[in-house]
C-alpha positions, -999 to +999 in steps of 0.1 A: -214+046+344-226+079+334-204+095+304-189+119+323-175+090+347-162+071+316-140+106+305-127+108+339-116+074+340-102+075+304-083+108+313-072+090+346-056+058+330-040+079+302-022+105+325-014+070+344-001+051+313+021+083+303+036+085+336+044+045+338+063+052+303+079+084+312+091+065+346+102+036+340+123+054+309+137+080+334+141+050+365+166+029+336+184+055+320+193+069+359+203+035+369+228+033+341+243+062+350+245+060+384+260+024+378+286+037+358+293+065+376+294+051+407+265+072+423+246+065+452+225+096+443+216+090+407+211+054+416+179+064+446+167+088+419+164+060+395+143+041+424+125+071+429+112+071+397+106+032+398+084+039+426+062+061+406+061+038+379+042+017+406+028+043+417+011+050+386+000+011+382-019+011+412-038+044+402-047+027+373-057-004+391-076+020+415-092+040+391-107+002+377-120-006+406-134+024+417-152+021+384-172-008+391-212+002+398-230+003+427-239-028+441-266-043+472-232-048+493-221-011+480-251+007+470-228+038+472-205+028+448-165+019+451-156+054+448-131+051+478-111+027+465-095+058+448-085+067+484-071+036+492-050+034+465-036+065+475-023+053+508-012+021+493+010+041+470+024+063+498+039+035+517+055+025+489+072+059+482+076+058+521+091+024+523+110+036+489+126+065+514+132+046+538+160+022+523+169+049+505+180+063+537+197+026+548+220+030+519+226+064+518+238+064+555+262+033+546+272+056+514+284+084+535+303+066+559+321+047+535+325+074+506+342+062+473+350+080+443+322+093+416+330+097+376+304+117+356+302+115+318+284+144+296+260+119+282+249+110+321+245+149+329+229+155+295+204+122+305+200+137+347+191+176+329+168+160+306+150+143+337+143+178+352+126+187+323+104+157+314+096+159+357+085+193+352+066+186+326+048+154+341+045+171+376+025+199+355+003+171+332-008+152+360-016+183+380-041+194+354-059+161+350-059+159+388-077+193+394-100+183+358-107+146+374-108+156+414-084+127+415-065+127+448-041+103+433-030+121+403-028+156+424-007+135+450+015+121+421+018+156+405+033+173+437+056+140+441+064+147+408+075+185+413+094+173+444+114+149+416+124+177+399+143+197+427+156+156+434+171+156+402+181+189+401+200+189+433+220+155+418+225+174+386+242+198+406+259+176+429+276+160+401+293+190+382+303+202+418+322+168+422+335+174+389+349+214+396+356+197+430+372+160+430+380+140+459+378+170+480+337+163+484+336+128+481+312+126+509+286+151+492+273+120+476+259+101+501+249+133+520+230+146+489+216+106+491+203+113+527+182+145+519+170+125+489+157+096+510+144+125+539+124+145+509+110+108+497+099+101+534+082+131+534+067+131+503+048+093+514+036+109+547+016+142+531+003+119+505-006+100+531-029+124+550-054+134+523-072+102+520-073+095+551-089+124+556-112+112+532-118+077+544-121+093+585-148+119+568-134+153+564-149+188+569-169+199+534-155+223+512-171+259+527-173+275+493-192+245+476-213+246+509-217+280+508-228+280+474-254+255+483-266+276+509-272+306+489-291+287+459-318+270+482-319+302+496-329+316+462-360+296+461-388+322+474-407+300+499-374+292+519-368+314+552-339+296+560-309+269+558-296+247+583-279+214+588-260+210+559-241+178+558-224+164+526-210+129+527-184+121+506-179+085+488-153+091+463-151+114+434-179+102+419-207+098+443-222+126+472-248+129+492-260+157+514-292+163+539-308+194+547-332+212+566-353+240+550-375+262+575-407+272+554-442+290+571-461+270+597-488+281+569-475+259+539-497+233+525-485+200+526-486+198+485-465+232+484-435+220+505-439+188+482-434+208+451-407+227+470-386+197+482-392+177+450-377+213+426-353+218+450-336+179+450-335+180+413-321+213+412-293+204+432-284+174+418-283+191+386-261+215+395-240+196+420-243+161+414-253+154+448-283+140+462-300+158+489-327+143+513-342+179+526-362+177+560-382+210+572-385+231+598-420+251+605-411+288+611-439+313+630-418+340+637-435+367+621-466+355+646-476+384+665-485+364+696-452+348+697-425+374+682-415+389+716-407+356+734-391+341+696-366+377+703-365+369+734-354+332+735-332+342+703-312+365+721-309+347+755-294+314+740-273+337+715-254+354+746-244+315+759-205+312+749-209+278+736-238+287+712-230+291+675-264+293+662-300+289+669-325+273+647-356+256+643-373+276+670-408+268+670-429+287+698-470+269+700-488+290+721-518+267+718-497+233+729-477+253+756-444+240+735-408+252+723-388+236+707-350+241+692-319+233+683-282+251+686-255+243+674-227+240+695-190+243+690-169+210+689-153+199+716-177+202+740-172+175+768-207+171+780-231+177+755-258+164+774-256+185+803-252+213+780-286+201+769-299+203+795-288+238+811-298+251+780-335+234+784-336+248+819-328+283+813-356+287+787-380+267+806-370+287+838-378+316+815-412+301+802-425+276+832-457+269+814-444+257+787-428+225+779-393+227+761-380+201+734-342+208+724-317+197+702-276+197+702-264+202+664-226+207+655-220+232+623-206+204+597-203+226+571-208+264+572-183+284+590 
């Protein structure tokens, strides 16, 4: 594990430890206030803080497990355990929300008197400030460490501040208006429950994207493409893909287009230089494939332009690349990037092949279908 990874783990563990201590303190104090006042809303707010403490414990466990080095069975490391941890946290939060919903419904059906003292109100007010500070802290550390779990925990802490603020407002209204608002405590409990459930569902979606394989960040992909193109021998950049194995480890693949007159030695030097440059800048290990280009050959330029225009005119086609025309072997090869959602890509591939073959009957056509995974 690198020093950077050690620092990341230390930051996440420290943030989780602070969160555990703060949420346990908040949960205990709110539970006491809720029990003394008879307020279901405050008790549920305490339960919510207790689930936050449990979430922080799960984050600690996930970070430790995700930090295990790569091994024979898991050559890309264990970083995706953090995604699983976030999903576990989400289930805990959503489950607490459902339980709270049931209890709040009972309180709404059978409302009872509540009694709030100045100490209890002061504790609620302090809890709002603590939760806002925790939210800002979690979000800052989450951005620094690229920890989705901490980012989600920060967003949840912000929700908690709103919930506690609403609970404080409910307490003040009960003091001012008395028995006329007995139903308000149960109603607020229902609202808190729904907010908790929503937070759990939202929290669940982000790591699911990571596990399923979500589209890479467009700005990152575009910057990588520009960096590769800045090398003078590179004529085009295509088929860029980035695979995420957790915040620590990403691998990528890309095709570059070079002049067909380049020697194998020059191509070797170019790809080695690109791989090192991309690893140093982005921490991504890239596999680089090669497309040869003879697009400036006077004998093939008219055909090249005509085929490009013909294929780009097809509504399903986003991009054409890797077009190589070999007049000696009478072959034409290329890839077409098509839109997602094409129901029969094999039929489309054959239609594209036939269109080019009909235009140039003396040539053998080899065409492939690609999808735009990153660049648009």
